[in-house]
C-alpha positions in Angstrom: 100.7 18.9 -102.4 99.9 17.7 -98.9 96.5 18.5 -97.7 95.7 20.0 -94.3 96.1 17.9 -91.1 92.8 17.1 -89.5 92.1 15.7 -86.0 88.6 14.2 -86.1 87.2 13.2 -82.7 84.2 10.9 -82.5 82.7 9.3 -79.3 80.0 6.7 -79.7 78.3 5.8 -76.5 75.4 3.4 -77.3 74.9 2.7 -81.0 77.5 2.9 -83.8 75.9 5.5 -86.0 78.3 8.3 -85.1 81.3 6.1 -85.6 80.0 4.8 -89.0 79.3 8.3 -90.3 82.7 9.7 -89.0 84.5 6.7 -90.6 82.9 7.4 -94.0 83.9 11.1 -93.8 87.4 10.2 -92.7 87.7 7.8 -95.7 86.7 10.7 -98.0 89.3 12.9 -96.3 92.1 10.3 -97.0 91.0 9.9 -100.6 91.0 13.7 -100.9 94.6 14.0 -99.8 94.0 15.2 -96.3 96.2 13.9 -93.4 93.4 12.9 -91.1 93.7 11.1 -87.8 90.4 9.7 -86.4 90.3 9.8 -82.6 87.7 7.4 -81.1 86.6 6.9 -77.5 83.9 4.2 -77.7 83.9 0.4 -77.4 85.7 -1.3 -80.4 83.6 -2.2 -83.3 84.9 -4.6 -85.9 85.6 -2.9 -89.3 85.6 0.6 -87.9 87.5 2.7 -88.7 88.3 1.1 -92.1 91.9 0.1 -92.9 94.1 3.0 -94.1 92.6 5.6 -91.7 95.2 6.7 -89.1 93.6 6.1 -85.7 94.1 6.9 -82.0 91.9 4.9 -79.7 91.3 6.4 -76.3 90.4 4.0 -73.4 86.8 3.1 -74.3 83.8 4.3 -72.5 80.0 3.7 -73.0 76.8 4.5 -71.2 75.1 2.0 -69.0 71.7 2.2 -70.8 69.6 4.1 -73.2 69.1 6.9 -70.7 72.7 8.1 -71.5 73.5 8.5 -67.9 76.6 7.2 -66.1 79.8 6.3 -68.0 81.2 2.8 -67.8 84.5 1.2 -69.0 85.0 -1.9 -71.1 84.2 -4.2 -68.2 80.9 -2.3 -67.4 82.3 -0.8 -64.3 81.6 2.9 -63.5 84.6 5.1 -64.5 86.3 7.2 -61.8 88.0 10.6 -62.0 91.5 9.1 -62.5 90.2 7.2 -65.6 88.7 10.4 -67.0 91.8 12.4 -66.3 94.0 9.8 -68.1 91.7 10.0 -71.1 91.9 13.8 -71.2 95.7 13.7 -71.0 95.9 11.2 -73.9 93.6 13.3 -76.0 95.7 16.5 -75.3 98.9 14.6 -76.1 97.5 13.4 -79.4 96.6 17.0 -80.2 100.1 18.3 -79.4 101.7 15.5 -81.5 99.4 15.8 -84.5 99.5 19.6 -84.6 96.4 19.7 -86.8 95.3 22.5 -89.0 91.6 21.6 -88.3 90.0 19.9 -85.4 86.5 18.5 -86.1 84.3 17.3 -83.2 81.5 14.9 -84.0 78.2 16.0 -82.3 79.8 18.4 -79.8 78.7 20.9 -78.6 75.1 19.9 -79.8 75.5 16.5 -78.1 78.0 14.4 -76.2 77.8 16.5 -73.1 79.1 13.4 -71.3 82.6 14.1 -72.6 82.9 17.7 -71.7 85.6 16.6 -69.2 88.0 16.2 -72.1 86.6 18.4 -74.9 86.5 21.6 -73.0 90.3 21.2 -72.1 90.9 20.4 -75.8 89.1 23.6 -76.8 91.3 25.5 -74.3 94.4 24.0 -75.9 93.2 25.0 -79.4 92.7 28.6 -78.2 96.2 28.6 -76.8 97.9 27.1 -79.8 99.9 29.2 -82.3 99.0 28.9 -85.1 95.4 28.2 -83.9 93.7 25.4 -85.7 90.2 25.8 -87.1 87.6 24.2 -84.9 84.6 22.6 -86.6 81.5 20.8 -85.3 80.2 17.8 -87.4 76.5 17.2 -86.6 73.7 15.1 -88.1 70.7 16.8 -89.7 68.0 16.1 -87.0 68.9 16.7 -83.4 67.4 15.3 -80.3 64.8 17.7 -78.8 65.9 18.6 -75.3 63.3 20.8 -73.7 66.3 22.6 -72.1 66.6 26.2 -73.5 69.6 26.8 -71.1 71.5 23.9 -72.7 70.7 25.1 -76.2 71.8 28.7 -75.4 75.0 27.3 -73.9 75.6 25.3 -77.2 75.1 28.5 -79.3 77.5 30.4 -77.0 80.2 27.8 -77.4 79.8 27.8 -81.2 80.1 31.6 -81.4 83.1 31.7 -79.1 85.2 28.9 -80.5 83.9 27.3 -83.7 84.7 28.3 -87.3 81.9 26.2 -88.8 79.1 23.8 -88.1 78.8 21.2 -90.8 75.2 19.9 -90.8 75.2 16.5 -92.6 71.9 16.8 -94.3 69.9 18.5 -97.0 68.0 21.6 -96.0 65.2 20.6 -98.3 64.7 17.6 -96.1 65.5 18.9 -92.6 66.8 22.3 -91.4 68.8 22.8 -88.3 66.4 25.4 -86.9 63.6 22.8 -86.8 65.4 20.9 -84.0 67.7 23.6 -82.6 65.9 26.7 -81.5 69.0 28.9 -81.3 70.1 28.2 -84.9 69.6 31.9 -85.9 72.4 32.9 -83.5 74.9 30.7 -85.4 73.5 30.9 -88.9 76.8 32.4 -90.2 78.7 29.3 -89.2 76.2 26.7 -90.5 77.0 24.8 -93.8 74.9 21.9 -95.1 76.8 19.0 -96.7 74.1 16.6 -97.8 73.6 13.2 -96.2 76.8 11.3 -95.6 76.1 8.1 -97.7 78.2 5.7 -99.6 78.0 5.1 -103.4 74.9 3.7 -104.9 75.1 -0.1 -104.2 75.2 -2.9 -106.7 72.4 -5.3 -105.9 73.6 -8.5 -104.2 73.2 -11.9 -105.7 71.8 -12.9 -102.3 68.1 -12.0 -102.3 65.9 -11.9 -99.2 62.2 -11.1 -99.2 62.6 -9.3 -95.8 65.7 -7.9 -94.2 65.3 -6.9 -90.6 68.2 -4.8 -89.1 68.8 -3.1 -85.8 71.8 -0.9 -86.5 74.4 -1.5 -83.7 71.9 -3.6 -81.8 72.3 -2.0 -78.4 68.6 -0.8 -78.3 67.0 -3.1 -80.9 66.2 -6.3 -79.0 62.4 -5.7 -78.7 62.1 -5.0 -82.4 64.1 -8.0 -83.3 62.1 -10.3 -80.9 58.9 -9.1 -82.4 60.2 -9.5 -86.0 61.2 -13.1 -85.3 57.7 -13.8 -84.0 56.2 -12.1 -87.0 58.3 -14.2 -89.3 56.8 -17.3 -87.6 53.3 -15.9 -88.3 54.2 -15.4 -92.0 55.5 -18.8 -93.2 54.3 -18.0 -96.7 57.1 -15.4 -96.9 60.4 -17.2 -97.3 63.9 -16.0 -97.0 64.2 -13.6 -94.1 67.5 -12.1 -93.0 67.7 -10.7 -89.5 70.9 -8.7 -88.7 71.1 -8.1 -85.0 74.0 -5.7 -84.8 77.3 -6.2 -83.0 76.2 -4.7 -79.7 73.3 -7.1 -79.0 74.0 -9.0 -75.8 75.4 -12.5 -76.6 72.8 -14.3 -74.4 70.0 -12.5 -76.3 71.6 -13.4 -79.7 71.9 -17.0 -78.6 68.2 -17.1 -77.5 67.1 -15.6 -80.8 69.2 -18.1 -82.8 67.7 -21.0 -80.8 64.2 -19.9 -81.4 64.4 -18.5 -84.9 61.7 -19.9 -87.3 62.9 -21.9 -90.3 62.4 -19.1 -92.8 64.9 -16.8 -91.0 68.6 -16.6 -91.3 70.2 -14.8 -88.3 73.5 -12.9 -88.5 75.2 -10.3 -86.3 76.7 -8.0 -88.9 77.1 -7.7 -92.7 79.6 -5.5 -94.4 77.6 -5.6 -97.7 74.4 -4.3 -96.1 73.7 -1.7 -98.8 74.0 -4.3 -101.6 71.7 -6.7 -99.7 69.1 -3.9 -99.4 69.3 -3.1 -103.1 68.2 -6.7 -103.8 65.7 -7.0 -101.0 61.9 -7.1 -101.1 61.5 -5.1 -97.9 63.7 -3.5 -95.3 62.4 -3.5 -91.7 64.6 -1.3 -89.4 64.8 1.5 -86.9 65.2 5.0 -88.4 68.8 5.8 -87.5 70.7 8.2 -89.8 73.0 5.7 -91.5 70.3 3.0 -92.0 68.0 5.5 -93.6 70.8 6.7 -95.9 71.4 3.1 -96.9 67.7 2.6 -97.6 67.4 5.7 -99.7 70.4 4.7 -101.9 69.2 1.1 -102.2 65.7 2.2 -103.4 63.9 -0.6 -101.6 60.6 -0.7 -99.8 60.9 0.2 -96.2 59.1 -0.2 -92.9 60.6 2.0 -90.2 60.2 1.3 -86.5 61.8 4.4 -84.9 63.5 4.2 -81.6 61.5 6.4 -79.3 62.2 5.1 -75.8 63.1 7.5 -72.9 62.0 10.6 -74.7 64.1 10.0 -77.9 62.6 12.1 -80.7 65.2 12.1 -83.5 64.3 8.8 -85.2 60.6 9.4 -85.1 61.1 12.8 -86.7 63.3 11.3 -89.5 60.8 8.4 -90.1 57.9 10.8 -90.4 59.7 12.9 -93.0 60.5 9.7 -95.0 56.9 8.6 -94.8 55.7 12.0 -96.1 58.0 11.6 -99.1 56.5 8.2 -99.9 59.8 6.5 -99.2 58.7 4.4 -96.2 55.8 3.2 -94.0 56.1 3.7 -90.2 55.0 1.7 -87.2 55.5 2.9 -83.7 57.3 1.0 -81.0 54.1 0.7 -79.1 52.6 -1.4 -81.9 55.4 -3.9 -81.9 53.3 -7.0 -80.9 54.0 -9.7 -83.5 50.5 -9.7 -85.1 50.5 -6.0 -85.7 54.1 -6.1 -87.0 53.2 -9.0 -89.3 50.3 -7.0 -90.7 52.5 -4.0 -91.2 55.0 -6.1 -93.1 52.3 -7.5 -95.4 51.2 -3.9 -96.1 54.7 -2.6 -96.7 55.5 -5.4 -99.1 52.5 -4.3 -101.2 53.7 -0.7 -101.5 55.1 0.5 -104.8 58.9 0.2 -105.1 60.3 3.8 -104.9 61.4 5.0 -108.3 64.4 7.1 -109.1 67.0 8.6 -106.8 65.7 10.4 -103.7 65.4 14.2 -104.1 67.9 14.5 -101.2 71.6 15.3 -101.5 73.6 12.2 -100.5 77.2 13.4 -101.2 77.9 14.6 -97.7 81.4 13.1 -97.3 82.8 14.6 -100.4 81.1 17.9 -99.7 82.7 17.9 -96.2 86.1 17.6 -97.7 85.4 20.6 -100.0 84.3 22.8 -97.1 87.3 21.8 -94.9 89.7 22.6 -97.7 88.2 26.1 -98.1 88.6 26.6 -94.3 
């Protein structure tokens, strides 16, 4: 029996976390017999989506910087209205061709306000369709705090007017939606928790590194990486460091890091076996993005988190504090990233006890998402 047809829209603008999580969910949908099409709108990232996942790639856009203001195209030029209109028309054409039973929007309307120009017309098309597809929001467990009650009220109104469900990819025992979304009570009947979207428990790699430093996609990790390389030079007694910069780090920055890396450091852009490497590592040093934290929890390694908190970002700091309270990580703030302090924090984190047992957090979010969508 053929499963329901799903159009799953995801727009990554700076990092690759949204794309990585959506790709993992889409893979579970394919394996669960669903006819899923992943529609992406960000800059291409090697390996995403994985082979075997039907894919529509809209003309890519990104944000110019971490302030998430101003959309640019592949060349870095500001996009004009004609570009945005063409993207909108391609998305609507994909919707008409696929004729989905379910449309799932990653982050929207809780985030991705930058793509309202195409998502609001898509919602209008969904409302006009007969039969009308179910509309679902797919959102991570901890949201960015806005300080804009009007925006949050607008989000709740959109959910109540148009969405059949809000799938929160987390465990309510770890983080509840109302803790970072003040209008959660107004949409409580739509909210369903899936557990964290993680892969299977990794098999430890035969490659063993004492310290693995990673920066997710790399778009906002340059300062942490620079400090980590300097800290490695201050810790020559700790051999075998692996520093993974992420695919979005500027090439000139990567080249400078490679030229100045101390002899105990191996520098790479990306590893597809990241989870297995962590499972064999002495210590992970990373930011506190959703997917990286999920990998750390499954790997069961020691962890030092440096949450990204520039320009008012709160989500990673919130997640890191919760992991520290559970005894699963130590945390150092971005303001303490000078090499000497980071080196001292690395020595301290390497001395912490290795976490024992599986985390008391549900990590089967991809499979649970498929179950919920089938019920819809």
